[in-house]
N, C-alpha and C positions, 0 to 999 in steps of 0.2 A: 179784230185782230187780239190775238192773246199772247204774252210776254213768250210764250216758247215758240210759235210759229217766228218771231221776229229775232230771236238770237240763238246764233248756232251752238249746239250743243255743248262746246269745250269752252263757249263763252260762258253758257250757262252754269256750267260747274265751277269758274273762275267767279262768277257773280257770288254764286251761294257761299263758295270759300272767303269772301272778303267782305260782304256785305254785313253790317249788324245795325238792329233798329237801335242800339245804344247809342250809337255814334251819329251825331248830327255833323255832317261835312261841311253843310253849308255855315254853320257857324266858325268855323276852325279860320285861324287867321295867321298871317307870317310863318313862324319857323313852325310852329304846330300843324298847319294845313300842309307845309312841305314834305316835313317828316311823314305824316300819314298818307300823303300822297305818293310820294316815294315807297311804303309800304304796299299800296294797292299797286304800283306796278310792279312790283317783284313777286307779288300773289299772283296778279295775270299773268306775267312770264312765265312764271311755274306752272301755271294751270292752261294758258289757254296760247301761251306764245306771243302775245302782243296784246296791247291796251290801244283803245284810239276815245275820242271826245266823248262818244255816244255811251260807252263803256262806263265813264269819269261819273256821265252825268246819271246813268241808273243808280251808280253807287251812292249819287246824292251831293257830288259836286256842282257848283253852278259855272255857268258859262265863265262868268268873270274871274272865278278862281282858277278855273283851266287856263284860261290865258294869261293869268299872272302867275301861276305856279310851278307852271308844266316844265320850262327848263329847267328851272332849279330841283324840282323833284327828280326828272331824268338825271340829272347829275348825281343827285345824293344817290338814288337810287344802284346806277352804274358803280358808285365808288363803294359801297355796300355788297354788291355783287363780286365784284373784283377782289374785296377783301375775303370776303367768304371763300372764293375760289384759291387765293393764296392760304389761308389756313388749310382746307381741304387737301389740298397738292402740295403743301410743304412738306 
């Protein structure tokens, strides 16, 4: 089964826009991991509308990282999105 047959087209675009072979997400810890995961959330939201655990794992996040950091990363991503909306619509 190929990657293309498993991942919906809008998710493929989001993965393409977010993935970097130069960033080893599995090595990120603490604040650095939360900030990068928040960035990934924002990119996926802009490209595909949502992100799930499978998407994060395709990007290179480990299950442990997802469990540990998802809540904080979501909060940070929402905060950044709110700030950007205020800036744009001010």
